[in-house]
C-alpha positions in Angstrom: 51.0 -17.6 -9.2 49.8 -21.1 -9.9 51.7 -23.9 -11.6 49.5 -25.6 -14.2 52.1 -27.9 -15.7 55.9 -28.3 -15.9 57.7 -30.6 -18.4 61.3 -31.4 -19.0 62.4 -29.9 -22.3 65.9 -29.8 -23.8 67.4 -30.1 -20.3 65.3 -27.2 -19.0 61.7 -26.8 -17.9 58.7 -25.8 -20.0 56.2 -24.5 -17.6 52.6 -23.1 -17.8 51.5 -20.8 -15.1 48.5 -18.7 -14.2 48.2 -15.5 -12.1 45.7 -12.8 -11.2 46.4 -9.8 -13.4 45.9 -6.3 -12.0 46.2 -4.9 -15.6 43.4 -7.0 -17.1 41.4 -7.8 -14.0 41.3 -11.4 -15.0 43.3 -14.6 -14.5 46.0 -14.8 -17.2 47.9 -17.9 -18.3 51.5 -17.8 -19.7 54.2 -20.3 -20.7 57.8 -19.9 -19.5 60.8 -21.9 -20.7 63.6 -22.0 -18.2 66.8 -23.3 -19.8 69.1 -25.7 -17.9 71.8 -23.0 -17.4 69.9 -19.7 -17.4 71.9 -16.6 -17.9 69.1 -14.5 -16.4 68.3 -12.9 -19.8 64.6 -13.0 -20.8 63.1 -13.1 -24.3 59.4 -12.2 -24.5 57.5 -13.9 -27.4 54.2 -12.3 -28.5 51.9 -14.5 -30.5 49.5 -13.6 -33.3 45.8 -13.5 -34.0 43.7 -16.3 -32.5 46.7 -17.7 -30.6 47.0 -18.5 -26.9 50.2 -18.9 -24.8 50.4 -22.4 -26.2 50.8 -22.0 -30.0 54.3 -20.7 -30.2 55.3 -22.7 -27.1 54.5 -25.9 -29.1 55.1 -24.9 -32.7 57.8 -22.3 -33.0 60.7 -24.4 -31.8 62.4 -21.8 -29.6 63.3 -24.0 -26.7 66.2 -25.9 -28.3 68.0 -22.7 -29.3 67.1 -20.9 -26.1 68.5 -23.8 -24.1 71.8 -23.5 -26.0 71.9 -19.7 -25.4 70.7 -19.8 -21.8 67.7 -17.5 -22.6 64.5 -17.8 -20.6 61.5 -17.4 -23.0 58.1 -16.2 -21.9 55.0 -16.9 -23.9 52.1 -14.6 -22.8 48.5 -15.0 -23.9 47.2 -12.6 -26.6 44.3 -11.1 -24.7 42.3 -11.4 -21.5 39.7 -14.2 -21.5 36.5 -15.2 -19.7 32.8 -15.0 -19.8 32.8 -11.5 -18.3 35.3 -10.3 -20.9 34.1 -8.5 -24.1 34.4 -10.4 -27.3 33.5 -10.3 -31.0 32.4 -12.8 -33.6 35.3 -11.8 -35.9 38.5 -13.7 -35.4 40.6 -10.5 -35.5 38.8 -8.7 -32.7 38.2 -9.4 -29.1 39.5 -12.4 -27.2 42.6 -13.7 -28.9 43.1 -10.4 -30.6 44.3 -7.9 -28.0 46.8 -6.1 -30.4 49.0 -5.4 -27.3 47.4 -2.0 -26.6 45.5 -0.5 -23.6 41.9 0.0 -24.7 40.1 3.1 -23.5 36.9 2.6 -25.5 33.8 0.6 -24.5 33.3 -2.3 -24.2 37.0 -3.1 -24.2 38.4 -0.7 -21.7 37.7 -2.7 -18.5 39.9 -5.7 -19.4 41.9 -5.1 -22.6 45.0 -3.6 -21.0 47.5 -5.7 -22.8 50.3 -3.0 -23.2 50.4 -2.6 -19.4 50.1 -6.3 -18.9 53.1 -7.1 -21.1 55.4 -4.3 -20.1 54.6 -4.1 -16.4 52.2 -6.6 -14.8 53.5 -9.9 -16.2 57.2 -8.9 -15.8 56.5 -8.1 -12.1 55.1 -11.6 -11.7 57.9 -13.3 -13.6 60.8 -11.5 -12.0 59.3 -12.1 -8.5 58.9 -15.8 -9.1 62.1 -16.6 -11.0 65.7 -15.6 -10.5 66.1 -13.5 -13.7 67.6 -10.2 -14.6 65.1 -7.5 -15.4 67.9 -5.3 -17.0 68.4 -7.9 -19.7 65.1 -8.2 -21.7 64.4 -8.6 -25.4 61.1 -9.0 -27.3 60.0 -10.7 -30.4 56.7 -11.8 -32.0 54.8 -13.1 -35.0 52.2 -11.2 -37.1 50.0 -9.3 -34.6 52.7 -10.2 -32.0 55.3 -8.7 -34.3 53.3 -5.5 -34.2 53.3 -5.8 -30.5 57.0 -6.3 -30.2 57.8 -3.4 -32.5 55.4 -0.9 -30.9 56.2 -1.8 -27.3 59.9 -1.5 -28.0 59.4 1.9 -29.6 57.0 3.1 -26.8 59.1 1.9 -23.9 62.7 2.9 -24.7 65.3 1.2 -22.6 63.1 -1.7 -21.5 64.3 -4.0 -24.3 67.8 -4.3 -25.5 66.7 -5.7 -28.9 63.5 -6.4 -30.9 62.7 -8.8 -33.6 59.6 -9.9 -35.5 58.3 -12.6 -37.9 56.0 -11.1 -40.6 54.9 -8.2 -38.3 52.0 -6.0 -38.9 54.1 -2.9 -39.0 51.8 -0.3 -40.6 48.4 -1.2 -39.0 46.8 2.2 -39.5 47.0 1.5 -43.3 45.7 -2.1 -43.0 42.4 -3.9 -42.2 44.6 -5.9 -39.8 44.8 -2.9 -37.5 42.6 0.1 -38.5 39.3 -1.4 -37.4 40.7 -3.1 -34.3 42.8 -0.2 -33.0 40.0 2.3 -33.8 37.6 0.2 -31.7 40.1 -0.3 -28.8 41.7 3.2 -28.7 40.2 5.5 -31.3 43.7 6.3 -32.7 45.4 3.6 -34.9 48.4 5.8 -35.7 49.4 6.0 -32.1 50.0 2.3 -32.1 51.6 1.9 -35.5 55.3 1.1 -35.6 55.8 3.0 -38.8 54.3 6.2 -37.5 56.1 5.8 -34.1 59.4 5.5 -35.9 58.7 8.3 -38.3 57.7 10.5 -35.3 61.1 10.1 -33.7 60.7 7.1 -31.4 64.0 5.2 -30.9 64.1 1.6 -32.3 66.5 -0.8 -30.5 68.6 -3.1 -32.7 66.0 -4.8 -34.8 65.7 -8.0 -37.0 62.6 -8.6 -39.2 61.9 -11.6 -41.4 58.9 -11.8 -43.8 58.2 -14.4 -46.5 57.8 -13.4 -50.1 54.9 -15.9 -50.4 53.2 -14.6 -47.3 49.5 -14.9 -48.0 48.9 -11.8 -45.9 51.7 -9.7 -47.3 49.5 -6.8 -48.3 48.3 -6.4 -44.7 51.7 -6.1 -43.2 53.1 -2.8 -44.4 56.7 -4.0 -44.7 57.6 -1.5 -47.3 56.3 1.5 -45.3 58.3 0.4 -42.2 61.4 -0.2 -44.3 61.1 3.4 -45.6 60.9 4.8 -42.1 63.9 2.7 -41.1 65.9 4.1 -44.0 64.8 7.7 -43.5 65.7 7.7 -39.8 68.8 5.5 -40.2 67.5 3.0 -37.6 69.7 -0.1 -36.8 67.6 -2.7 -38.4 67.8 -5.7 -40.8 64.6 -6.4 -42.8 64.9 -9.6 -44.7 62.5 -10.9 -47.3 62.7 -14.7 -47.4 62.0 -16.3 -50.8 59.0 -18.6 -50.9 58.1 -18.6 -47.2 54.5 -18.0 -46.1 52.9 -16.8 -42.8 52.9 -20.1 -41.0 54.8 -21.6 -38.0 56.9 -23.5 -40.5 58.3 -20.1 -41.6 58.7 -19.0 -37.9 60.5 -22.2 -36.9 62.9 -21.9 -39.9 64.2 -18.5 -38.8 63.9 -18.8 -35.0 67.6 -19.8 -34.7 68.7 -16.5 -36.2 66.4 -14.5 -34.0 67.5 -16.3 -30.8 71.2 -15.8 -31.7 70.5 -12.1 -32.5 68.9 -11.5 -29.1 71.6 -13.6 -27.3 74.2 -11.3 -28.7 72.5 -8.2 -27.4 71.6 -9.7 -24.1 75.1 -11.0 -23.3 
């Protein structure tokens, strides 16, 4: 692991690091905020389409609340990158749009192994480099990253004590933010759809979702479908529609304090 930068931040350290990933076969960059008095608990933050590790690290405002709660926050990248990595001209496909799945279709399969990267490869690197507790993990994300947070929590029971999401794509197999991409990567969008996973019997850890009523992409998110699956299966979840909020980081930063407090309670 290489240190690219470290900055003092709310009494802790906001670092940016790079490492060679076995999962993607590329060098990957991630941000990590270490609070001044870490409890050992870790919150993974998965970003949305077109983002890198940097967007949420600089715009979401997690650090002040994480410092207060003693939570370490990790900001992974959204896909493998590099000249040898497959890409697409569309913003919602290829580099910057990994959808947190392991691709098994050409030309994506050699490097787009983001599920294994987030759940296995990056945690191995982080827990080897920092004195943190791998039994106390939680996960959150925004938009495509909200999709990632929900599906990874559903597919890896016991790994995360809690999950939350900001405007998540939670029914991608019924959306053009999901169906084309997941078909291209895996051939099976429903296998990576939080609504289908929950309806199929997967266990959802304690969950908090916020979505804005003025979200310009509301029709792509599938909030109602996921809420129906939550109700049918009596999952422990709060789904809140926030009046007047859109899809931006202004929305995310407004409700970050609630999400950090939610995870801190479950990671205590």
